[in-house]
VOPA-639761 format. One record per residue (C-alpha): residue number from 1; residue in one letter; x, y, z. Coordinates in nm, 4 decimals. Last residue first. Layout:
BEGIN
NUM | A | X | Y | Z
...
END
This chain:
BEGIN
119 | N | -1.9204 | 3.5383 | -0.3938
118 | K | -1.5911 | 3.5349 | -0.2476
117 | N | -1.2480 | 3.6481 | -0.4910
116 | T | -1.0856 | 3.3793 | -0.6614
115 | V | -0.7500 | 3.1973 | -0.6398
114 | T | -0.6608 | 2.9014 | -0.8006
113 | V | -0.4500 | 2.6618 | -0.6856
112 | V | -0.3732 | 2.4138 | -0.9441
111 | V | -0.1711 | 2.0733 | -0.9773
110 | A | 0.0476 | 1.9519 | -1.3038
109 | E | 0.0411 | 1.5700 | -1.3256
108 | G | 0.4417 | 1.4437 | -1.4224
107 | N | 0.3573 | 1.0934 | -1.1933
106 | Q | 0.3080 | 1.2520 | -0.8501
105 | V | 0.2788 | 1.6562 | -0.7053
104 | G | 0.1011 | 1.5703 | -0.3629
103 | I | -0.0294 | 1.8800 | -0.1462
102 | L | 0.0289 | 1.9250 | 0.1634
101 | S | -0.2500 | 2.1596 | 0.3431
100 | S | -0.2287 | 2.4976 | 0.1648
99 | T | -0.1443 | 2.7887 | 0.3820
98 | W | -0.3208 | 3.1112 | 0.3525
97 | R | -0.2009 | 3.4688 | 0.5542
96 | S | -0.4291 | 3.7146 | 0.6432
95 | F | -0.2501 | 3.6650 | 1.0324
94 | A | -0.3347 | 3.2332 | 1.0269
93 | W | -0.5947 | 3.1403 | 0.6672
92 | S | -0.5933 | 2.7885 | 0.6338
91 | G | -0.6087 | 2.5376 | 0.3730
90 | S | -0.7961 | 2.3297 | 0.1435
89 | R | -0.7446 | 2.3699 | -0.2258
88 | S | -0.9187 | 2.6461 | -0.4923
87 | V | -0.9284 | 2.9282 | -0.2282
86 | T | -1.2145 | 3.1560 | -0.1720
85 | V | -1.1629 | 3.5353 | -0.1580
84 | K | -1.2805 | 3.8342 | 0.0058
83 | G | -1.3297 | 3.7190 | 0.3709
82 | D | -1.0148 | 3.5244 | 0.4583
81 | G | -0.7749 | 3.7483 | 0.2711
80 | G | -0.8071 | 4.0896 | 0.5531
79 | D | -0.4569 | 4.2061 | 0.3775
78 | L | -0.3683 | 3.9505 | 0.1736
77 | S | -0.0636 | 3.7063 | 0.2247
76 | F | 0.0231 | 3.3824 | 0.0490
75 | K | 0.1325 | 3.0614 | 0.1012
74 | V | 0.1514 | 2.7013 | -0.1321
73 | T | 0.2975 | 2.4282 | -0.0005
72 | A | 0.4684 | 2.0698 | -0.1340
71 | G | 0.4301 | 1.7496 | 0.0841
70 | A | 0.3817 | 1.4420 | -0.0856
69 | I | 0.6265 | 1.4941 | -0.3933
68 | N | 0.7822 | 1.2465 | -0.6612
67 | K | 1.1054 | 1.3895 | -0.8326
66 | D | 1.1901 | 1.6112 | -1.1444
65 | I | 1.0248 | 1.9770 | -1.0064
64 | S | 0.8030 | 2.2414 | -1.0944
63 | S | 0.7295 | 2.5873 | -1.0005
62 | Q | 0.4521 | 2.8219 | -1.1126
61 | M | 0.3439 | 3.1705 | -1.0731
60 | Q | 0.0183 | 3.3082 | -1.1973
59 | G | -0.1210 | 3.6941 | -1.2568
58 | G | -0.5386 | 3.7286 | -1.3617
57 | P | -0.4752 | 3.9714 | -1.0119
56 | A | -0.0834 | 4.0863 | -0.9941
55 | L | 0.1436 | 3.8356 | -0.7961
54 | N | 0.3406 | 4.0029 | -0.5280
53 | D | 0.7513 | 3.9892 | -0.4513
52 | K | 0.7464 | 3.6888 | -0.5899
51 | N | 0.7980 | 3.2635 | -0.4484
50 | G | 0.8525 | 2.9284 | -0.6527
49 | D | 1.1925 | 2.8099 | -0.7651
48 | G | 1.2063 | 2.5553 | -0.7333
47 | L | 0.9399 | 2.3166 | -0.5278
46 | S | 0.8077 | 2.5426 | -0.1891
45 | I | 0.5379 | 2.7972 | -0.4231
44 | F | 0.4686 | 3.0874 | -0.2293
43 | P | 0.3404 | 3.4052 | -0.3256
42 | A | 0.4752 | 3.7268 | -0.1050
41 | S | 0.1616 | 3.9776 | -0.0745
40 | L | -0.1150 | 3.8666 | -0.3859
39 | S | -0.3147 | 4.1449 | -0.5603
38 | Y | -0.6293 | 4.1770 | -0.5370
37 | S | -0.9244 | 4.1410 | -0.7899
36 | S | -0.9376 | 3.7486 | -0.8159
35 | E | -0.8213 | 3.5652 | -1.0889
34 | N | -0.5025 | 3.4280 | -0.9223
33 | V | -0.3023 | 3.1454 | -1.0908
32 | L | -0.0209 | 2.9163 | -0.8292
31 | T | 0.0978 | 2.6531 | -1.0322
30 | L | 0.2135 | 2.3508 | -0.9010
29 | T | 0.4383 | 2.1519 | -1.1310
28 | G | 0.5237 | 1.7466 | -1.1981
27 | G | 0.7986 | 1.4894 | -1.0467
26 | K | 0.8488 | 1.2044 | -1.2095
25 | P | 0.7372 | 1.0121 | -1.5527
24 | G | 0.7342 | 0.6306 | -1.5626
23 | C | 0.9918 | 0.4238 | -1.5593
22 | G | 0.9811 | 0.2735 | -1.2272
21 | A | 0.6720 | 0.0833 | -1.2535
20 | L | 0.7952 | -0.0283 | -1.6085
19 | V | 1.0316 | -0.1931 | -1.4260
18 | L | 0.8617 | -0.3437 | -1.1481
17 | A | 0.5929 | -0.5145 | -1.3288
16 | V | 0.9101 | -0.6777 | -1.5881
15 | L | 1.0191 | -0.8317 | -1.2555
14 | A | 0.6788 | -0.9462 | -1.1493
13 | G | 0.5843 | -1.1203 | -1.4835
12 | T | 0.9368 | -1.2695 | -1.4351
11 | M | 0.8694 | -1.4019 | -1.1123
10 | V | 0.5340 | -1.5378 | -1.1977
9 | G | 0.7271 | -1.6720 | -1.4907
8 | V | 1.0165 | -1.8533 | -1.3264
7 | I | 0.8272 | -2.0373 | -1.0122
6 | S | 0.4970 | -2.1641 | -1.2769
5 | R | 0.8015 | -2.2937 | -1.5083
4 | I | 0.9127 | -2.4486 | -1.1579
3 | P | 0.5870 | -2.5942 | -1.0544
2 | K | 0.5701 | -2.8441 | -1.3995
1 | M | 0.9589 | -2.9334 | -1.3994
END
């Protein structure tokens, strides 16, 4: 009788843990903030409706999602940008267009990508 109670207790605990793990917040927000003195052309966030024609100095754009995702990206263009600005996330420049590495947005978190003038 004792081994059966132990097995039932372990199974009940595992079931409760699985239920609680599935009830947490999902998704989150991804924000591009332009703290540089340059205007960013064609900024794009790969979540929801995240694109604009321009992002002026001091501006920001935000996009959100209601499910966890591991592969969001941020992109923008800047003429001669790789020598003018620094970006807070890892990414790469190609033909004056910056593209982020894959960004995970999970568990209700807010991820911010900040563009500043290069010092």
